[in-house]
C-alpha positions as CSV (number, residue, x, y, z in Angstrom):
1,M,0.1,-0.1,0.0
2,A,1.2,3.3,-1.0
3,T,1.9,6.0,1.8
4,T,-0.9,8.6,1.5
5,M,-1.1,12.5,3.4
6,Q,-3.8,11.2,5.1
7,S,-2.5,7.9,6.4
8,I,0.6,10.4,8.0
9,L,-1.8,12.4,9.2
10,D,-4.0,10.5,10.8
11,Q,-1.1,8.1,12.4
12,L,0.3,11.3,13.9
13,A,-3.2,12.0,15.1
14,Q,-2.8,9.4,17.2
15,Y,0.5,9.9,19.0
16,G,-0.9,13.0,19.8
17,F,-0.3,15.5,17.4
18,D,-2.7,18.2,16.2
19,T,-2.7,17.7,12.2
20,S,-6.0,20.0,12.3
21,E,-4.2,22.2,9.8
22,G,-1.6,19.5,8.4
23,I,1.8,18.7,9.0
24,G,3.1,20.9,11.6
25,D,6.4,22.7,11.8
26,W,6.8,21.1,15.3
27,S,10.8,21.3,17.1
28,S,12.7,18.0,18.1
29,Q,11.4,19.6,21.4
30,D,7.7,19.3,20.2
31,I,8.2,15.8,19.1
32,A,9.9,14.7,22.2
33,T,7.3,15.9,24.0
34,T,4.4,14.7,22.5
35,M,6.3,10.7,21.6
36,G,7.0,11.3,25.7
37,T,3.4,11.5,26.4
38,H,1.9,9.2,24.2
39,F,4.2,6.6,25.1
40,G,5.6,7.6,28.6
41,Q,2.7,8.5,30.3
42,T,1.4,5.0,31.1
43,P,2.2,2.7,34.2
44,F,5.4,1.4,35.0
45,S,3.9,-1.7,35.9
46,Q,-0.1,-3.1,35.8
47,D,0.4,-3.2,39.7
48,D,1.3,0.3,40.2
49,D,-0.4,3.5,39.2
50,Q,2.2,5.6,39.1
51,Y,2.8,7.2,36.0
52,M,6.4,9.2,34.5
53,S,6.5,12.5,35.8
54,D,7.1,15.5,33.5
55,E,10.3,15.6,34.9
56,D,11.4,12.0,33.8
57,I,9.7,12.4,30.5
58,Q,11.5,14.9,29.7
59,Q,14.4,13.4,30.7
60,A,14.1,10.4,28.7
61,F,12.6,11.5,25.5
62,L,15.2,13.8,24.3
63,P,15.0,16.0,21.7
64,S,18.0,15.0,20.1
65,M,16.6,11.5,19.7
66,F,14.1,13.1,17.3
67,T,14.7,14.4,13.6
68,R,12.5,17.0,12.9
69,L,10.2,16.9,9.4
70,S,11.9,19.8,7.7
71,P,10.2,22.2,5.7
72,E,11.5,21.0,2.5
73,L,10.5,17.6,3.1
74,I,6.7,18.8,3.6
75,K,6.7,20.7,0.4
76,A,7.6,18.0,-1.4
77,S,5.4,15.5,-0.6
78,S,2.7,18.1,-2.5
79,I,1.8,17.7,-5.9
80,K,1.5,21.7,-5.6
81,Q,5.9,21.8,-5.3
82,Y,5.9,20.7,-8.6
83,S,3.2,22.8,-10.3
84,P,6.5,24.8,-12.3
85,M,8.5,22.2,-13.6
86,I,5.2,20.4,-15.1
87,Q,4.0,23.8,-16.6
88,T,7.6,24.4,-17.9
89,S,7.9,20.7,-19.8
90,Q,3.8,21.6,-20.9
91,S,4.6,24.9,-22.8
92,S,8.3,23.4,-23.9
93,L,5.9,20.5,-25.3
94,L,3.6,22.6,-26.6
95,S,5.7,24.9,-28.6
96,E,7.0,21.6,-30.1
97,L,3.9,20.5,-30.7
98,L,2.8,24.0,-32.5
99,S,5.7,24.0,-34.6
100,K,5.3,20.6,-36.1
101,T,1.7,20.9,-37.0
102,S,1.9,23.7,-39.0
103,G,4.0,25.2,-41.7
104,K,6.6,24.2,-43.4
105,T,7.8,20.9,-41.5
106,A,3.8,20.0,-41.5
107,R,3.5,20.4,-45.5
108,R,7.0,18.6,-45.3
109,A,6.0,15.5,-43.5
110,T,2.9,15.1,-45.6
111,G,5.3,15.2,-49.1
112,G,2.8,18.1,-50.1
113,F,-0.4,15.8,-51.1
114,A,-3.8,17.1,-50.5
115,G,-6.1,14.5,-49.3
116,S,-3.5,12.1,-48.9
117,G,-4.4,11.5,-44.8
118,A,-0.7,11.4,-44.3
119,F,-0.9,14.9,-42.1
120,E,-3.6,13.9,-39.5
121,K,-1.4,10.9,-39.2
122,Y,2.1,13.0,-39.1
123,K,-0.5,15.1,-36.4
124,K,-1.4,12.0,-34.4
125,G,2.0,11.1,-34.0
126,V,3.0,14.3,-32.9
127,K,0.3,14.5,-30.8
128,D,1.4,10.9,-29.2
129,V,5.1,12.4,-28.6
130,Y,3.7,15.3,-26.4
131,G,1.2,13.4,-24.2
132,R,4.2,11.0,-23.5
133,G,6.4,13.5,-22.8
134,M,3.7,15.1,-20.8
135,G,3.0,11.4,-19.1
136,T,6.7,11.5,-18.7
137,E,7.2,15.0,-16.3
138,L,3.7,13.9,-14.7
139,S,5.2,10.5,-13.8
140,K,8.4,12.0,-12.0
141,A,6.6,14.9,-9.8
142,F,4.5,11.8,-8.4
143,S,7.4,9.8,-8.2
144,S,9.2,12.7,-6.5
145,K,5.8,12.9,-4.0
146,G,5.7,9.2,-3.0
147,Q,9.3,9.9,-2.3
148,S,8.8,12.7,-0.3
149,L,5.9,10.6,1.5
150,Q,7.8,8.0,2.0
151,S,10.6,9.7,4.1
152,I,8.1,11.4,6.6
153,Q,7.0,8.3,7.3
154,D,10.4,6.8,7.7
155,L,10.7,9.7,10.2
156,I,7.6,8.7,11.9
157,S,8.5,5.4,12.6
158,K,11.7,6.3,13.6
159,W,9.9,8.3,16.0
160,A,7.9,5.2,17.2
161,E,10.6,3.0,17.5
162,H,12.8,5.2,19.9
163,A,9.9,6.0,22.0
164,Q,9.0,2.6,22.4
165,E,12.6,1.3,23.7
166,I,12.4,4.3,26.6
167,A,8.7,3.7,27.3
168,P,8.1,1.8,30.4
169,A,7.9,-1.9,29.8
170,S,4.5,-2.2,30.7
171,W,3.7,0.1,27.7
172,E,0.9,-0.9,25.3
173,P,-0.5,0.7,22.5
174,E,-4.0,1.7,22.5
175,D,-6.2,0.3,20.1
């Protein structure tokens, strides 16, 4: 299953992050505190009602253990980030399409025989080149977006791994 922004937001919300406006610009301290609260404030043992104090959480869940999500990575996870690249390619391909379907180039391609169907065949071929070119550009953009989403997911997984290593032995994830 591909990683989606919604699945990332859902996971972050489960850990206690406010995702009402998307991924926040959380500092390493914010991440450590939120993960510490989620994973640390559980009884030390089933027989004990003692919870980790805020001070214990701050000492155990160090900000240096939690790499923040950079603004660049967050931006790269949105297809809007790739819009200029797509528009530039589109303009270039359209310009090439127009130049090949009009004027001397088009007349030469058909051999000058009116009504032979050669021009329509030629135009179709040129349009196919445009379609493949745009398909390639869109594929690149979606691939880059997918890689960024996966990088975000990997970082969040590392946060959870670190937090679970520190969490009291009796901690169990909520269902």
